[in-house]
C-alpha positions in Angstrom: 0.0 0.0 0.0 2.9 2.4 0.8 4.4 1.9 -2.7 1.1 2.6 -4.3 0.8 5.9 -2.4 4.3 6.8 -3.4 3.6 6.4 -7.1 0.4 8.4 -6.8 2.2 11.3 -5.1 5.1 11.1 -7.6 2.6 11.1 -10.5 0.8 14.1 -9.1 4.1 16.0 -8.5 5.2 15.3 -12.1 1.9 16.5 -13.5 2.2 19.7 -11.4 5.8 20.3 -12.6 4.9 19.8 -16.2 1.9 22.0 -16.1 3.9 24.9 -14.6 6.5 24.8 -17.4 4.4 26.7 -19.9 6.3 28.7 -22.5 5.8 32.5 -22.5 5.9 34.5 -25.7 7.2 38.0 -25.4 5.2 40.3 -27.8 6.1 43.9 -28.6 4.8 46.5 -31.0 6.2 49.8 -32.0 3.9 52.6 -33.4 6.5 54.4 -35.5 9.9 52.9 -36.2 11.3 55.8 -38.4 11.3 59.5 -37.9 13.1 62.6 -39.2 14.2 65.8 -37.6 15.9 69.0 -38.8 19.2 70.5 -37.7 17.3 72.5 -35.1 16.7 69.3 -33.1 13.6 68.7 -31.1 11.4 65.8 -29.8 10.2 62.7 -31.6 7.9 60.1 -30.0 6.7 56.6 -30.7 4.3 54.2 -28.9 5.8 51.0 -27.5 3.6 48.2 -26.3 5.0 45.2 -24.5 3.7 42.2 -22.5 6.9 41.9 -20.5 9.4 44.1 -18.7 11.6 46.1 -21.2 14.5 48.6 -21.4 15.8 51.1 -23.9 19.4 51.4 -24.9 21.2 53.8 -27.4 24.8 54.8 -28.2 24.5 58.5 -28.7 25.6 60.5 -25.6 23.8 63.7 -26.5 20.2 62.5 -26.8 17.8 61.7 -24.0 15.2 58.9 -24.0 12.2 58.8 -21.6 11.2 56.4 -20.1 14.2 54.2 -20.3 12.5 51.0 -19.0 9.1 49.7 -17.8 6.9 46.8 -17.0 4.3 45.3 -19.3 2.0 48.0 -20.8 1.8 50.8 -23.3 4.3 53.6 -23.2 5.0 56.8 -25.1 8.7 56.8 -25.7 10.1 60.4 -26.1 13.5 61.1 -27.7 15.0 64.6 -27.4 17.6 65.4 -30.1 19.9 68.5 -29.7 20.5 71.0 -32.4 23.3 70.2 -34.8 25.7 72.4 -36.6 27.3 69.6 -38.5 27.0 69.4 -42.3 26.4 65.6 -42.3 23.3 63.6 -41.6 23.1 61.9 -38.2 21.2 58.7 -37.4 20.1 57.8 -33.9 19.0 54.2 -33.2 17.1 53.4 -30.0 16.8 49.7 -29.1 13.7 48.7 -27.1 14.1 45.2 -25.8 11.5 43.2 -23.8 12.5 40.0 -22.0 10.9 37.3 -20.0 13.1 34.5 -19.0 15.0 33.4 -22.1 12.3 34.8 -24.5 13.0 38.2 -25.9 11.6 40.7 -28.5 13.6 43.7 -29.8 12.3 46.7 -31.8 14.2 49.8 -33.1 13.2 53.4 -33.2 15.5 55.2 -35.7 15.6 59.0 -36.1 17.5 60.7 -38.9 18.7 64.2 -38.3 19.2 66.2 -41.5 22.2 68.6 -41.8 22.1 72.3 -42.0 21.9 73.6 -45.6 
């Protein structure tokens, strides 16, 4: 009788373990992925939707991005670009990456700043 009880408990534990190992798909959506701005600089925004925690990264030191991270939800991501006196086009690429466990989704918001003429 004890062996039978052991197998029932072991089977129940295995079923519980397997049912809790569901896969989670991270889904994201970006309203606008491309924007342009003049040499005077300014602000550009996009809507970012995620079903998981996320963060923003970028490599340009002179821009600001708000917010830089969040939990699941809908956000307006605001990028502030300074004025430029350069005579070349500049491109700013903001990476928005959501992650849950090992599943990940990445989107990019790219802003092109045109040179002075």
